[in-house]
Steps between C-alpha positions, in 0.01 A plus 500: 500500500508450875782345695440203725611503862788273403603742222489794741708316759747385235532853362556643849761230573682571173505875566631447854769260378614738229489808723698330778826535306470872427592635849815283503603624155445863604695452825797339327505764226479795740760366743725347233533209739376144459707343775190409701349308208544124520654381174396138563142598576464703180664228289242253634221758452600570139524127432150453643360777280669351193336165576158660570521693174583183307214322678263781401608474136472120496153507655397803293413684818572855391425658840759268660744568216455876509514548876803276540680656203461843663617363837792330325600830341481690829691233693762492223535879532578451869761237411648740246513777760658258746775441244533869407524623859690198633764721660245673726422872517738742337676720753 
């Protein structure tokens, strides 16, 4: 089975989207500080990923569902870390 150009581009886009959250998660975890993270931005981002995941399910587009479910999870982790470290770095 060979992948089409569109499949290759879609796969690369999904990997980039998913990977983009990892450095932020690592930074927050190491520094125990999420003060630089925009709460509003991540609320909108998580909402968008929820809607994209629902869209993927409704259209039976499993690549859309899977990629957005992973991104939703990672963005939700950042929101959770924002809540956990809301006081800023421990002194």
